[in-house]
LUMLO-945409 format. One record per residue: x, y, z of N, C-alpha, C in turn; residue in three letters; residue number from 1. Coordinates in steps of 0.2 Angstrom, whole numbers, plus 2048, in hexadecimal, padded with zeros to 3 digits. Example, Ala and Ser with C-alpha at 12.3 -4.5 7.8 and 13.67 -1.06 7.14 Angstrom:
! LUMLO-945409
@nu:842 nv:7E4 nw:827 cau:83E cav:7EA caw:827 cu:842 cv:7F0 cw:827 resn:Ala resi:1
@nu:840 nv:7F5 nw:823 cau:844 cav:7FB caw:824 cu:840 cv:800 cw:827 resn:Ser resi:2
//
This chain:
! LUMLO-945409
@nu:545 nv:49D nw:EAE cau:541 cav:49C caw:EA8 cu:53C cv:4A2 cw:EA7 resn:Met resi:1
@nu:538 nv:4A2 nw:EAC cau:532 cav:4A7 caw:EAB cu:535 cv:4AE cw:EAB resn:Phe resi:2
@nu:53A nv:4AF nw:EAF cau:53D cav:4B6 caw:EAF cu:540 cv:4B8 cw:EA8 resn:Asp resi:3
@nu:543 nv:4B3 nw:EA5 cau:546 cav:4B5 caw:E9E cu:540 cv:4B5 cw:E99 resn:Thr resi:4
@nu:53C nv:4B0 nw:E99 cau:537 cav:4B0 caw:E93 cu:531 cv:4B5 cw:E94 resn:Asn resi:5
@nu:52F nv:4B7 nw:E9A cau:52A cav:4BB caw:E9B cu:52B cv:4C2 cw:E9F resn:Val resi:6
@nu:52F nv:4C2 nw:EA4 cau:530 cav:4C8 caw:EA8 cu:535 cv:4CC cw:EA3 resn:Val resi:7
@nu:53A nv:4C9 nw:EA0 cau:53F cav:4CC caw:E9C cu:53B cv:4CF cw:E96 resn:Gly resi:8
@nu:537 nv:4CC nw:E93 cau:533 cav:4CE caw:E8D cu:52E cv:4D4 cw:E8F resn:Ala resi:9
@nu:52B nv:4D3 nw:E95 cau:527 cav:4D9 caw:E98 cu:52B cv:4DF cw:E99 resn:Phe resi:10
@nu:530 nv:4DF nw:E9C cau:534 cav:4E5 caw:E9D cu:537 cv:4E8 cw:E97 resn:Leu resi:11
@nu:539 nv:4E3 nw:E92 cau:53C cav:4E6 caw:E8C cu:536 cv:4EA cw:E88 resn:Thr resi:12
@nu:530 nv:4E6 nw:E87 cau:52A cav:4EA caw:E84 cu:529 cv:4F0 cw:E88 resn:Leu resi:13
@nu:528 nv:4F0 nw:E8E cau:527 cav:4F6 caw:E92 cu:52B cv:4FC cw:E91 resn:Lys resi:14
@nu:532 nv:4FB nw:E91 cau:537 cav:500 caw:E90 cu:538 cv:502 cw:E89 resn:His resi:15
@nu:537 nv:4FD nw:E84 cau:538 cav:4FF caw:E7D cu:532 cv:501 cw:E79 resn:Phe resi:16
@nu:52C nv:501 nw:E7C cau:526 cav:503 caw:E79 cu:526 cv:50A cw:E76 resn:Thr resi:17
@nu:529 nv:50F nw:E7A cau:529 cav:516 caw:E77 cu:52D cv:516 cw:E71 resn:Pro resi:18
@nu:533 nv:512 nw:E71 cau:537 cav:512 caw:E6B cu:533 cv:50F cw:E65 resn:Leu resi:19
@nu:530 nv:509 nw:E66 cau:52C cav:506 caw:E61 cu:527 cv:50A cw:E5E resn:Val resi:20
@nu:523 nv:50D nw:E63 cau:51E cav:512 caw:E60 cu:520 cv:517 cw:E5C resn:Gln resi:21
@nu:526 nv:519 nw:E5D cau:529 cav:51F caw:E58 cu:52D cv:51C cw:E52 resn:Arg resi:22
@nu:52E nv:515 nw:E52 cau:531 cav:512 caw:E4C cu:52D cv:512 cw:E46 resn:Ser resi:23
@nu:531 nv:511 nw:E40 cau:52D cav:511 caw:E3A cu:529 cv:50A cw:E39 resn:Thr resi:24
@nu:52C nv:505 nw:E3C cau:529 cav:4FE caw:E3B cu:524 cv:4FC cw:E40 resn:Asp resi:25
@nu:525 nv:4FF nw:E46 cau:520 cav:4FD caw:E4C cu:51F cv:4F6 cw:E4C resn:Arg resi:26
@nu:524 nv:4F2 nw:E4C cau:523 cav:4EB caw:E4D cu:527 cv:4E8 cw:E53 resn:Leu resi:27
@nu:524 nv:4E4 nw:E57 cau:528 cav:4E0 caw:E5C cu:528 cv:4D9 cw:E5A resn:Val resi:28
@nu:52D nv:4D5 nw:E5C cau:52E cav:4CE caw:E5B cu:530 cv:4CB cw:E62 resn:Val resi:29
@nu:52C nv:4C6 nw:E64 cau:52F cav:4C2 caw:E6A cu:530 cv:4BB cw:E68 resn:Val resi:30
@nu:535 nv:4B8 nw:E6B cau:537 cav:4B2 caw:E69 cu:533 cv:4AD cw:E6E resn:Met resi:31
@nu:52E nv:4AA nw:E6A cau:52A cav:4A5 caw:E6E cu:52C cv:49E cw:E6C resn:Ser resi:32
@nu:527 nv:49A nw:E6C cau:529 cav:493 caw:E6B cu:522 cv:48F cw:E69 resn:Ser resi:33
@nu:522 nv:48A nw:E65 cau:51C cav:486 caw:E64 cu:51A cv:483 cw:E6B resn:Ile resi:34
@nu:51E nv:482 nw:E6F cau:51D cav:480 caw:E76 cu:518 cv:485 cw:E7A resn:Phe resi:35
@nu:518 nv:48B nw:E78 cau:513 cav:490 caw:E7B cu:50C cv:48F cw:E78 resn:Gly resi:36
@nu:50B nv:48B nw:E74 cau:504 cav:48A caw:E71 cu:500 cv:486 cw:E75 resn:Ser resi:37
@nu:4FB nv:489 nw:E78 cau:4F6 cav:485 caw:E7C cu:4F2 cv:480 cw:E77 resn:Ile resi:38
@nu:4F1 nv:482 nw:E71 cau:4EE cav:47D caw:E6C cu:4F2 cv:477 cw:E6A resn:Ala resi:39
@nu:4F9 nv:478 nw:E6B cau:4FD cav:472 caw:E69 cu:4FE cv:46D cw:E6F resn:Ser resi:40
@nu:4FC nv:46F nw:E75 cau:4FE cav:46B caw:E7B cu:4FB cv:464 cw:E7A resn:Val resi:41
@nu:4F6 nv:463 nw:E76 cau:4F3 cav:45C caw:E76 cu:4F7 cv:457 cw:E71 resn:Lys resi:42
@nu:4FC nv:45A nw:E6E cau:500 cav:457 caw:E69 cu:507 cv:455 cw:E6C resn:Phe resi:43
@nu:509 nv:458 nw:E72 cau:50F cav:457 caw:E75 cu:50F cv:455 cw:E7C resn:Thr resi:44
@nu:514 nv:453 nw:E7F cau:515 cav:451 caw:E86 cu:515 cv:458 cw:E8A resn:Asp resi:45
@nu:510 nv:459 nw:E8E cau:510 cav:460 caw:E92 cu:513 cv:45F cw:E99 resn:Ala resi:46
@nu:514 nv:459 nw:E9B cau:517 cav:459 caw:EA2 cu:51E cv:458 cw:EA2 resn:Leu resi:47
@nu:521 nv:458 nw:EA8 cau:528 cav:457 caw:EA9 cu:52C cv:45D cw:EA8 resn:Gly resi:48
@nu:532 nv:45D nw:EA6 cau:537 cav:462 caw:EA6 cu:535 cv:468 cw:EA1 resn:Ala resi:49
@nu:531 nv:466 nw:E9C cau:52F cav:46B caw:E97 cu:529 cv:470 cw:E99 resn:Ile resi:50
@nu:525 nv:46E nw:E9E cau:51F cav:471 caw:EA1 cu:521 cv:479 cw:EA2 resn:Ala resi:51
@nu:526 nv:47A nw:EA6 cau:527 cav:481 caw:EA8 cu:529 cv:485 cw:EA2 resn:Pro resi:52
@nu:52D nv:482 nw:E9D cau:52E cav:486 caw:E97 cu:528 cv:487 cw:E93 resn:Tyr resi:53
@nu:524 nv:482 nw:E92 cau:51D cav:483 caw:E8F cu:519 cv:489 cw:E92 resn:Arg resi:54
@nu:519 nv:489 nw:E99 cau:515 cav:48E caw:E9C cu:518 cv:495 cw:E9B resn:Val resi:55
@nu:51F nv:495 nw:E9B cau:522 cav:49C caw:E9A cu:521 cv:49F cw:E93 resn:Ser resi:56
@nu:521 nv:49A nw:E8E cau:520 cav:49C caw:E87 cu:518 cv:49E cw:E86 resn:Lys resi:57
@nu:514 nv:49A nw:E8A cau:50D cav:49C caw:E89 cu:50B cv:4A3 cw:E8C resn:Ser resi:58
@nu:50F nv:4A4 nw:E92 cau:50E cav:4AB caw:E95 cu:511 cv:4B0 cw:E91 resn:Ala resi:59
@nu:516 nv:4AF nw:E8D cau:519 cav:4B4 caw:E89 cu:514 cv:4B5 cw:E83 resn:Leu resi:60
@nu:511 nv:4B0 nw:E80 cau:50C cav:4B1 caw:E7B cu:506 cv:4B6 cw:E7E resn:Asn resi:61
@nu:504 nv:4B4 nw:E84 cau:4FF cav:4B9 caw:E87 cu:501 cv:4C0 cw:E88 resn:Met resi:62
@nu:507 nv:4C0 nw:E8A cau:50A cav:4C7 caw:E8B cu:50A cv:4CB cw:E84 resn:Leu resi:63
@nu:50C nv:4C8 nw:E7F cau:50C cav:4CC caw:E79 cu:505 cv:4CD cw:E76 resn:Val resi:64
@nu:501 nv:4C8 nw:E77 cau:4FA cav:4CA caw:E75 cu:4F7 cv:4CF cw:E79 resn:Ala resi:65
@nu:4F8 nv:4D0 nw:E7F cau:4F6 cav:4D5 caw:E84 cu:4F9 cv:4DC cw:E82 resn:Ser resi:66
@nu:4FF nv:4DB nw:E80 cau:503 cav:4E1 caw:E7E cu:500 cv:4E5 cw:E78 resn:Tyr resi:67
@nu:4FE nv:4E1 nw:E73 cau:4FB cav:4E5 caw:E6D cu:4F4 cv:4E7 cw:E6E resn:Val resi:68
@nu:4F1 nv:4E6 nw:E73 cau:4EA cav:4E8 caw:E74 cu:4EA cv:4EE cw:E79 resn:Val resi:69
@nu:4F0 nv:4F0 nw:E7C cau:4F1 cav:4F6 caw:E80 cu:4EF cv:4FC cw:E7C resn:Asp resi:70
@nu:4EC nv:500 nw:E7F cau:4E9 cav:506 caw:E7B cu:4EF cv:50A cw:E78 resn:Ala resi:71
@nu:4F4 nv:50C nw:E7C cau:4F9 cav:510 caw:E79 cu:4FD cv:50C cw:E73 resn:Asp resi:72
@nu:4FE nv:505 nw:E74 cau:501 cav:501 caw:E6F cu:4FD cv:501 cw:E69 resn:Val resi:73
@nu:4F7 nv:500 nw:E6A cau:4F2 cav:4FF caw:E64 cu:4F1 cv:506 cw:E60 resn:Arg resi:74
@nu:4F1 nv:50B nw:E64 cau:4F0 cav:512 caw:E60 cu:4F6 cv:513 cw:E5C resn:Ser resi:75
@nu:4FC nv:511 nw:E5E cau:502 cav:512 caw:E5A cu:503 cv:50D cw:E55 resn:Ala resi:76
@nu:4FE nv:508 nw:E54 cau:4FE cav:503 caw:E4F cu:505 cv:4FF cw:E4F resn:Asn resi:77
@nu:506 nv:4FD nw:E55 cau:50C cav:4F8 caw:E56 cu:509 cv:4F1 cw:E55 resn:Val resi:78
@nu:50D nv:4ED nw:E52 cau:50B cav:4E6 caw:E50 cu:510 cv:4E2 cw:E54 resn:Arg resi:79
@nu:50E nv:4DB nw:E55 cau:513 cav:4D7 caw:E58 cu:513 cv:4D0 cw:E55 resn:Ala resi:80
@nu:519 nv:4CD nw:E55 cau:519 cav:4C6 caw:E53 cu:51C cv:4C2 cw:E59 resn:Ile resi:81
@nu:518 nv:4BC nw:E5A cau:51B cav:4B7 caw:E5F cu:51E cv:4B2 cw:E5A resn:Ala resi:82
@nu:525 nv:4B1 nw:E5A cau:528 cav:4AD caw:E56 cu:52B cv:4A6 cw:E59 resn:Met resi:83
@nu:529 nv:4A1 nw:E55 cau:52C cav:49A caw:E57 cu:532 cv:499 cw:E52 resn:His resi:84
@nu:538 nv:499 nw:E55 cau:53E cav:498 caw:E50 cu:53F cv:491 cw:E4D resn:Pro resi:85
@nu:53B nv:48D nw:E4F cau:53C cav:486 caw:E4D cu:540 cv:482 cw:E52 resn:Gly resi:86
@nu:541 nv:47C nw:E51 cau:545 cav:478 caw:E55 cu:54C cv:478 cw:E53 resn:Trp resi:87
@nu:550 nv:47B nw:E57 cau:557 cav:47E caw:E54 cu:55D cv:47A cw:E58 resn:Val resi:88
@nu:562 nv:479 nw:E54 cau:568 cav:475 caw:E57 cu:56C cv:47A cw:E5C resn:Gln resi:89
@nu:569 nv:47B nw:E62 cau:56D cav:47F caw:E67 cu:56E cv:47A cw:E6D resn:Thr resi:90
@nu:570 nv:47D nw:E72 cau:571 cav:479 caw:E79 cu:56A cv:477 cw:E7B resn:Asp resi:91
@nu:565 nv:47B nw:E7A cau:55E cav:479 caw:E7C cu:55B cv:474 cw:E77 resn:Met resi:92
@nu:55C nv:475 nw:E71 cau:559 cav:471 caw:E6C cu:55C cv:46B cw:E6A resn:Gly resi:93
@nu:563 nv:46A nw:E6B cau:567 cav:465 caw:E6A cu:569 cv:463 cw:E63 resn:Ser resi:94
@nu:56D nv:45F nw:E62 cau:570 cav:45E caw:E5B cu:56A cv:45A cw:E57 resn:Ser resi:95
@nu:565 nv:457 nw:E5B cau:560 cav:453 caw:E58 cu:55B cv:458 cw:E54 resn:Ala resi:96
@nu:55B nv:45F nw:E55 cau:557 cav:463 caw:E52 cu:558 cv:464 cw:E4A resn:Ala resi:97
@nu:553 nv:465 nw:E46 cau:554 cav:465 caw:E3F cu:557 cv:46B cw:E3C resn:Pro resi:98
@nu:556 nv:471 nw:E40 cau:559 cav:477 caw:E3D cu:55F cv:47A cw:E41 resn:Leu resi:99
@nu:563 nv:47D nw:E3C cau:569 cav:480 caw:E3F cu:567 cv:487 cw:E41 resn:Thr resi:100
@nu:56C nv:48A nw:E45 cau:56A cav:491 caw:E47 cu:56A cv:495 cw:E41 resn:Val resi:101
@nu:56E nv:494 nw:E3C cau:56E cav:498 caw:E36 cu:567 cv:498 cw:E33 resn:Asp resi:102
@nu:565 nv:492 nw:E32 cau:55E cav:491 caw:E2E cu:558 cv:494 cw:E32 resn:Gln resi:103
@nu:558 nv:493 nw:E39 cau:553 cav:496 caw:E3D cu:553 cv:49E cw:E3C resn:Ser resi:104
@nu:559 nv:4A0 nw:E3D cau:55A cav:4A8 caw:E3D cu:558 cv:4AB cw:E36 resn:Thr resi:105
@nu:55A nv:4A8 nw:E31 cau:559 cav:4AA caw:E2A cu:551 cv:4AA cw:E2A resn:Arg resi:106
@nu:54E nv:4A5 nw:E2C cau:546 cav:4A5 caw:E2C cu:543 cv:4AA cw:E30 resn:Gly resi:107
@nu:545 nv:4AB nw:E36 cau:543 cav:4B0 caw:E3A cu:544 cv:4B7 cw:E37 resn:Val resi:108
@nu:54A nv:4B9 nw:E35 cau:54B cav:4BF caw:E32 cu:546 cv:4C0 cw:E2B resn:Val resi:109
@nu:546 nv:4BB nw:E27 cau:541 cav:4BC caw:E21 cu:53A cv:4BD cw:E23 resn:Glu resi:110
@nu:537 nv:4BA nw:E28 cau:531 cav:4BB caw:E2B cu:530 cv:4C2 cw:E2D resn:Val resi:111
@nu:535 nv:4C5 nw:E31 cau:534 cav:4CB caw:E34 cu:535 cv:4D0 cw:E2E resn:Val resi:112
@nu:539 nv:4CF nw:E29 cau:53A cav:4D4 caw:E24 cu:534 cv:4D4 cw:E1F resn:Gln resi:113
@nu:531 nv:4CE nw:E1E cau:52B cav:4CE caw:E1A cu:525 cv:4D2 cw:E1E resn:His resi:114
@nu:525 nv:4D1 nw:E25 cau:51F cav:4D4 caw:E28 cu:520 cv:4DC cw:E28 resn:Ala resi:115
@nu:526 nv:4DE nw:E28 cau:528 cav:4E6 caw:E28 cu:526 cv:4E8 cw:E21 resn:Val resi:116
@nu:528 nv:4E4 nw:E1C cau:527 cav:4E7 caw:E15 cu:51F cv:4E7 cw:E14 resn:Ala resi:117
@nu:51C nv:4E2 nw:E16 cau:514 cav:4E1 caw:E15 cu:511 cv:4E7 cw:E18 resn:Ala resi:118
@nu:513 nv:4E9 nw:E1E cau:510 cav:4EF caw:E22 cu:511 cv:4F5 cw:E1E resn:Ala resi:119
@nu:516 nv:4F6 nw:E1A cau:517 cav:4FC caw:E16 cu:515 cv:4FC cw:E0F resn:Thr resi:120
@nu:513 nv:4F6 nw:E0D cau:510 cav:4F5 caw:E06 cu:509 cv:4F7 cw:E05 resn:Ala resi:121
@nu:506 nv:4F7 nw:DFF cau:4FF cav:4F7 caw:DFE cu:4FC cv:4F1 cw:E01 resn:Ser resi:122
@nu:4F5 nv:4F2 nw:E02 cau:4F1 cav:4EC caw:E04 cu:4F2 cv:4E6 cw:E00 resn:Ala resi:123
@nu:4F2 nv:4E7 nw:DF9 cau:4F3 cav:4E1 caw:DF5 cu:4F9 cv:4DD cw:DF6 resn:Gly resi:124
@nu:4FE nv:4E0 nw:DF9 cau:505 cav:4DD caw:DFA cu:505 cv:4D8 cw:E00 resn:Ala resi:125
@nu:500 nv:4D8 nw:E04 cau:500 cav:4D4 caw:E0A cu:4FD cv:4CD cw:E08 resn:Val resi:126
@nu:501 nv:4C9 nw:E05 cau:4FF cav:4C3 caw:E03 cu:500 cv:4BD cw:E07 resn:Glu resi:127
@nu:503 nv:4BD nw:E0C cau:505 cav:4B7 caw:E11 cu:500 cv:4B8 cw:E16 resn:Lys resi:128
@nu:4FE nv:4B2 nw:E19 cau:4F9 cav:4B1 caw:E1E cu:4FB cv:4B5 cw:E24 resn:Glu resi:129
@nu:502 nv:4B4 nw:E26 cau:504 cav:4B7 caw:E2C cu:504 cv:4BF cw:E2C resn:Tyr resi:130
@nu:505 nv:4C2 nw:E26 cau:505 cav:4C9 caw:E25 cu:4FE cv:4CC cw:E25 resn:Thr resi:131
@nu:4FA nv:4C8 nw:E22 cau:4F3 cav:4CA caw:E22 cu:4F0 cv:4CA cw:E2A resn:Arg resi:132
@nu:4F2 nv:4C5 nw:E2D cau:4F0 cav:4C5 caw:E34 cu:4F3 cv:4CB cw:E38 resn:Arg resi:133
@nu:4F9 nv:4CC nw:E37 cau:4FD cav:4D1 caw:E3B cu:4FA cv:4D8 cw:E39 resn:Leu resi:134
@nu:4F8 nv:4D9 nw:E33 cau:4F5 cav:4DF caw:E31 cu:4EE cv:4E0 cw:E34 resn:Ala resi:135
@nu:4EA nv:4DB nw:E34 cau:4E3 cav:4DB caw:E37 cu:4E3 cv:4DB cw:E3F resn:Ala resi:136
@nu:4E7 nv:4D7 nw:E42 cau:4E7 cav:4D6 caw:E49 cu:4EC cv:4D9 cw:E4D resn:Glu resi:137
@nu:4F1 nv:4DB nw:E4A cau:4F7 cav:4DE caw:E4D cu:4FB cv:4D9 cw:E50 resn:His resi:138
@nu:4FA nv:4D3 nw:E4F cau:4FD cav:4CD caw:E53 cu:4FD cv:4C7 cw:E4F resn:Leu resi:139
@nu:502 nv:4C3 nw:E4F cau:502 cav:4BD caw:E4C cu:508 cv:4B8 cw:E4F resn:Val resi:140
@nu:506 nv:4B2 nw:E4F cau:50A cav:4AD caw:E52 cu:50D cv:4A8 cw:E4D resn:Tyr resi:141
@nu:513 nv:4A8 nw:E4B cau:516 cav:4A5 caw:E45 cu:51C cv:4A1 cw:E47 resn:Val resi:142
@nu:51E nv:49D nw:E42 cau:524 cav:499 caw:E43 cu:529 cv:49D cw:E3E resn:Asp resi:143
@nu:52F nv:49A nw:E3E cau:535 cav:49D caw:E3A cu:533 cv:49D cw:E33 resn:Tyr resi:144
@nu:52F nv:49A nw:E30 cau:52D cav:499 caw:E29 cu:527 cv:49E cw:E27 resn:Thr resi:145
@nu:524 nv:4A1 nw:E2D cau:51E cav:4A5 caw:E2C cu:518 cv:4A1 cw:E2C resn:Gly resi:146
@nu:518 nv:49B nw:E2E cau:512 cav:497 caw:E2F cu:50E cv:499 cw:E35 resn:Ala resi:147
@nu:508 nv:49B nw:E35 cau:504 cav:49D caw:E3A cu:503 cv:497 cw:E3F resn:Val resi:148
@nu:504 nv:499 nw:E45 cau:503 cav:494 caw:E4B cu:4FC cv:495 cw:E4F resn:Leu resi:149
@nu:4FA nv:490 nw:E51 cau:4F4 cav:490 caw:E56 cu:4F6 cv:492 cw:E5D resn:Asp resi:150
@nu:4F2 nv:497 nw:E5F cau:4F4 cav:49A caw:E66 cu:4F3 cv:494 cw:E6B resn:Trp resi:151
//
């Protein structure tokens, strides 16, 4: 779990950074989870089988936060989104989850497209909270609807 959620993301960011720095959009997105939020731990059961998953997603959030403050990444104006896809009807999410894969995917794509469009638009066009934070801080933690989450 840690290898996939953290080591895999670290290696991907490390090796793709030169390409991202030369890209037009200069945006990276990592698939996080609301379970990676330290602020939300008081509202959920943090022990048991879910604890390793929570820890790996919290580590992923720290990784992406550390990534955007790297001098080379920052100087290239690279921005990052840590994205919670929602509770989705997958093998992991189960049929009890309220979102289909299609609903989650559409939301994720819309958030990313809006973030890219806002980065290339005039300052007045940045009207959503997450795009304002992304422009100001180069980093935002959101869900598939664009709602800003607490780290």
